[in-house]
Every structure is written in structure tokens, then in C-alpha cells.
N, C-alpha and C positions, 0 to 999 in steps of 0.2 A: 462177866457177860459184855459189858462196858469196851472191855479191853479187845473183845472178840471182833467187836465191829468197828472200834474207833481208829484201829491202826489200817485195815482197807481204806476206809473211808480217808484217811491224812493220805494215804496213797496215790488214791481217786485224784485228789484234789490237787495233790503236788503234779500229777502227769499234764493236768489241766493246764494250770499255771507255764508249765514245761513249752506245752505244745500253745498256749496261746504268745509267750513270749516269742518262740521260735516265727509266728506266723506274723508279729509285728517289727520283727528284724527284718524279715523276709520283701515287705512293701519297700516298695521303691519310691524314694520321695522326688515328684517332679521339678525339676528344674524352676527356679523361679525365670519369671518372663524379666527379659533388660529393661532397665528404667527408659531406656529411648535405644531404636531400631537402628545398628551399626550402618554408617554409607554404604553405599556400592558405587562404585566407578559409573561416570555420566557418558563415557566412551567405549565404543565397539572394541578397543585394540588400545591398549596403555599399558602403563607399567607403575609399580604401586610400590609406594616408599612410605618409610617412618619420619616424621616429619617434627623436628622441634626449633618453637618459637625461640626467638632472640633479638635482643636489639638490631637494630641496624648497624650499629658502628662495632656490633658485637660485645658481649657483655664485657665490663670494665670493671677491675677491680682495684679500687681507688685506696692507695696505702700513703703512707708518709713517708718524708726523706729523714727526719727527726726523730727519734724516738721518745714519747715524754708524755704526761699526764693531761690529757683533754680537758683542757680549762673552757672552750664554748663550741656546742653544736648549732649549728645556722637552718638548719634544713631538718626534715621528718622523711616519712616513708610516704612515696608517692612522691615528693615536693619535685617542679618539674625548676629545671635552672638554667639560667646562659652560661656560657662558657666565660671562667675567671669570674663569678661568683662564689663567695666562700664557703665551703662543706664543713669544716671543723678546723680547729684551733689548738695546738700543743701548748701547754703552760709555758709563758714568754718572760716571765717575772725578773729572773735570772737574765737573759738575753738584753733587755731593756735597761736592764740595770749598766751592765756591761756598755752597752752602746752611750749612757749619759755618763760615764767616765770617759769616754773615747772622744765626744763631743766636746766635753771640757779640757781633754787633751789637745783637740784644735785650737781653742779659743787660746791656749798657750802658746802655742806654735804660729801661731796669727801675730799674736805682741811679739815675740821674740823676735819677726819677722821682720817687722815694723821696724824694730828698736835696731835691727841691723842695717836696714835699710837707710833708716836717718843718719847712723853715725855714719856710713860710707857717703851718702850726699853729701855731709857737712866737712868730711876730709877731703873728697872732691872737688869743693869748690874754696877750700884754702888757697890762697896765691903762693905760687914757686918759692918763698920766703924759708924754706927751707924748716918751718915748724911741723910740718907733716912729713913723715919721709916716705918715697913710693913704697918701700917695703909696708910700711903701715896701712897705707891703701889698700893694695893688693892684700893684706888680711882681713881688712874690712869688707872687701868685696869677697875674699872665702867664705865669711861668718855670713853673707849674704846666701850663696850660695846652700850652705849648709841648713840655712835656718827653714829656705825656702824648699830642702829635701824632706828635712822633718818634716813641716807642714802637711808634703804631698804622702809622706808615708801614714802620719796619723789620721789626713783624711781616705788611705786608701783602706784602715782597719775600722772605721767608721762604715765606710761602703761594704768593706764585707762581711760587720756585723746587723747592717740595715737587711743585707739578702737572705744572711739566714736567719733573721725575725721574720722575714715575708714568708721566707720558707716554712715557718713552722705555722701557717696558714694555710692549710690543702683546697685546692680551690677544682671546678668542675674543668674536664679539659674540652669537653664538647657541651653544645647544647643539647640537655636530657633528661632523663629523669631519676630518680633515685628508687631504686628497685628494691635493696635491702639498706637496712642501716644497723651494723652490727657493733658500733662504738657509742658508747654513755659516758654522760660527765664522770669525771673523777677516774675512769679506767686509763691502767696502763696503755698507750699505743707503740706495738712494736716495727719496726722497720723490717723489710726482706718480704719475699713470697708466702704468703700464711695458707694455712688449711682452708681458714676463713675470713673472706675480706672483711675489713675496715668496712668499705662501704661497696657494692653492687650498683653499677651505676650503666649507662647506656642511653641511645637514644632512639625514642622508640616509636616516633613519626617519620615513615611510616616502621611497621614490624617487618622481620626478617624471617623465613621458615630455612632452616635448615635442615635438608632433604637427605635421608640415607637410602640411594639406589645400590641393589646387587648389583656387584661388577658384572654377572652373568646379562643383566640387560638394561648395564650402565649404553652399550652401543644405541639402543635403540632411541636414547633420548635425546632430540635436536633444540636447541637453544631456541627461545622463544615460542616452543609449542606447546598449546593451552595447557593449561592445570587449574585443577582446583585442590582445595583442603580441607576438611572436615575436622574439627573436633573430634578426637578420639573414641569412639560409641556412642555420636550423637549426630547423624546425618543430617540435623536441624541447621546446626550450626555449623556455616562452612561460606568457604569466599574465594572468589578467581584468585589466582597466584601470576603474578609479575616475573618473568625469569630477569634475574639479576647477573646471576655469574656462576661458573663451574670453579671448584675445588678443584687445581691441576693435579693432586696427588692422590691417590685414590688410599686410602689407610683400614686398617684393621674395623672390623665392625664393632660398635659399642652395642647391647642389648640393651633395648628401648623399651619392650610391650613386655617381657621376663615370661614369657612363654615358655613352659617347658619343650614346645615344640622349635622353639626359634634357633635358627643357625645362627652360631657364631661363630663357626670356621670359614669365615669367608672375608671379601672385603670389600669397601661400599664403596662409591664416589658420589661427593658431596655434592649436591646442586643447591643453590641459594636463591631463593624465589621471596619476593615482598609481597605483603598482603596488608590491605587498607584494612586496618579494625573498625573503623566507623563506631557505632553504637554496640557491635557483637562484645557479648563476656570472654575477648583472646587478652590471653596476660603474656607476656613472658616466662618462660620454662613449661610452657603445656607441650602436650603432644599434639598432633595429629595425623591423619590419613591422610595423604597427599596422592595424587593419580593423573597421570601426566598420557596425555593422548599421544599416540604414537602411530605412523603410517605406517601402513603394511609394503606398501609400494617404495617405501624409500629406497632412493637411489643405494644407499649402503648395503641394503639386504639384499642387492641382486649383482652389482658389478662382480662380484667373487664369480657369481657363474655365466658371465659374459666371456664369450670366445675369445 
């Protein structure tokens, strides 16, 4: 009797669960509202571009001319330094030891030169009595010249080692800020072009915005045209932009937004703008939505139509 009613009941429950699951899966989840409304162009006629914030000196990858173990680091991430200030030092103990040996060699050469000069002067002042021959005087003159050459060579070796010693301390090339610090005490610092620079450095007052303008719109962009930039996805953080220069070579586009519909089979003109950060939370490496004012009556747009 129980089996007679139990199986139909279980079947009904299973059908009900299936219908409920199908209804839940068919529900459309409403998209989450954006944290901040995206920016909109403030101009009736405009060209839009994707901007990347960078140092006005461009981002400088700091390296070292001499490989070795890092023994001192003078800066931190975010440090602002002047041109010529030290950033880090490669272990210089072996170089200093070599320098000490060479400086001692300079002192020996100076003593030999002093002795040779004394002998030559004494031989030159002896009366012509035949006690010192002309050949001996000439020989002592040559000895002085050899001692002078040996002193100059020893001093040149000291100068070369002092140059190497100075090269072991990497210094800031311009006034700027340490943007990234990827070198640590005790690590081996290699030379050459690295995938990850030891220090990423740049002048950040003011910052620049490198803007990619589609080649189809490049002709519409005028120097000194009004332009504004907003942090990507936030219309409340923005600033006017000041034209700096065009990069005169049109390059293949590098995808910035990552949107699947973004065109990558095109070329872009890079327009460099300057932006005053002031108190805005704008940092090198951030992306910006850039809008450039265009004049629909631009003579360049009509001159081809003029008979």
C-alpha cells in the first residue's frame, strides 16, 4: 500500500523541484550599478581617446652599468630626489681595495721621480771637470722622463678606478620621484635591459597623459585645442589638459581597455598632454578618458571641397 502511493509522490516532488530549478535559472540577474558614473564629453564636437598617465620625462628604467650585489639603498618608493642624488650602491669593497693599492703605487712613483730629479740636478751642476760625462747626464735626464711617465701611468690607473668606484653608485638622472623600487639589499643587480627595471623613475611635476587617437580621427585634432581628462570610469575626478606635443609617428594600437569589442587592427596618433594633479588622486600608470574639442568648421575639413 505504501509503495503504491510513495512512488507517484516522489515523482511529483521531483517534477516540482525540476520546475523550480528551471524557473530560477531563467531569472535574469540585473546588472550591478556602477560605483561611479562614466565620464561624458563636455564638448558638442569632440574626439575621444584612451590616455595613460606617465611622468613628463617619460618613465625612466634605472639600471646599473656594473653588475654586483646591492650594498646600500638611499631611497624608498615615492621618494622625491634631485638630479645627481644617489639611489643605490653596488658592493664596492673590491674596487676600494684596488684603489688603495694603486694610490700606494702613485706614492712609490712620486718617490722615484723625486730621486731621479735630484740625481739629474746634481749631475747637471757639477763643473765641467770631467767627473760626470755628458752621456751620464743624458742618462739621468732620461731616467727622470721615465719616472714622470710611470707616475702619470699610476695616476691614470687611480683615476680609472675612481671612475669605476663612482659608477658603482647609481644616481638620479633628473629631478623626479621613485615610482617603483624593485631592488633590495643583498640582491644581485644585473646590467642590460631588464623585463623588470631595478627602479622606475620619472619627473612627475607635472604629469603627462599619453593619449591614443584613432587614425581615422587624427586629422580632427588641433594643437592647443581644449581637452579634458577623467579617470577611467569616474566623471568626478578630472582635470583640463594642456597640449604638449604630437608624437609624429603613427603606431599600431595597443589595447588599453580590454573590452572584447575594442578595435586593435588600427593605428593611433599619440598626443601628449600635461595635467596638473594638485590634490587629485591621479598617479602615473592610471588610465584616463580623454575628450578633445573639435571645430566642425575647421578649414582642413573644407579645403578639399573648395573648387
